[in-house]
C-alpha angles and dihedrals in degrees: 000000000000107000090211096054116084111252124243133224087262089057091055091052091049090050092053090056093045096051096039095097091053112028128072122242095232124214129253113224133195135203123194090198092055089044088057093048092050100040091229143073111274126199114187116208102209104217088153083078093055120106112289085019097275146074087250092089091069095061096037091050094050093047095047096044093047090063119099117241095261092053093046092051090061090066132243126274124191143153121231146160088218124289098061091045091055091046093052090046092054093043092050091050091051090050092049099247138099136260138210117199124197104210131184114245086237093064111124114257092238089062096044087051091054093050092051091043091060090055104258127141111239122216114189126225139161123280098249115099090236090062093046091052095045092049092046091052089052093051092048091051091048099046107028089225128154117260118235102184115209094235114346093077127093092217091055093044091052091050092050089050090066090074091063091040087059093042093056091049092049096044107032118197101033112158096188137040125190124190135167118263127210114129088358103240096121095043093045091053090046090053094051094046095044097047093047086060098039123356090203097064109118111234121203132180122214117211137172116255088230092055103038102146094119092053092047093042094055090046092051096043093234137074115271112209140173101048123137111235120225111191142113087236097092092178092058104058101099125096129238116277132226091258099042098044098068091043090057093044089057099044112023125100095196146322110241122201133219130182122233094258091057091046093052091048089052091048091053090050091053091050092047103039102030096030088228130138108227132163123236093261088059095050097057097088090059089045093057093044092053090044096052105040095160092063096052104032111139094356130130102238130191115205123191112219093205103195149342105215100123125155100250092199089062098044098087091054090048093052094047092054093048 
């Protein structure tokens, strides 16, 4: 499978079979109280309960286990603000190889600890995408490892699409799916999986106001790069890739925005009503649904809760400011 070629629905099905021995089938939860607040029927896909605490394990597992033995033996290299790095580290360990993760210095400690805990070597970089890319290129040249990009990789996108594939099987009849968007891997996979099932499903991205490059790129018809993100959603600070951008152009209804205050309020609601620990990046689908009631009124909406790796020491301060 060519990592630079957009995956197909068949690739998502193949990914589901490949990762089945390793990944969890995560539950879909409901809340009548949140339904009443939103004015629609909400179905929460709990990827915070996935291995490493995030959907990222699906894509990393598919990519790592799709390598041949010679490729895998070279080791895996990636860049990540946390969840993908932990996912690659675990997938590499399961495959019997090693991983190096280029991680921004702004990555939360809980996520760095998870990456290290799964046995990966961490190489620090600055937060900007240019620094991530340059440092990753240096590591690849030094190690000869195989790159598993966090989102701009067809193998990863196909793996992420398995979350929506499961969601649609667990909650038949959904007419809308909302997922966070950063680099676009999760949302691209969701679009491919959903529209293979039903081309009429309305696909929405949810993005922080302080990291709105996907929203603006799709509006402009070209990728916008080089911005510095400013958001509490540390997992949503990347920019769309060359593989994900055209997929979202072809499939997406709209990217909806939420500011950090709305995100933290939504995160608190998930903690209170669903009794689930989620990180800010995972709460943004609920934030945009609550912030745009006219778009979702009366609809059956699937929301991907992308991860639960929040810095617990920082939570009380987040909730106070919300």
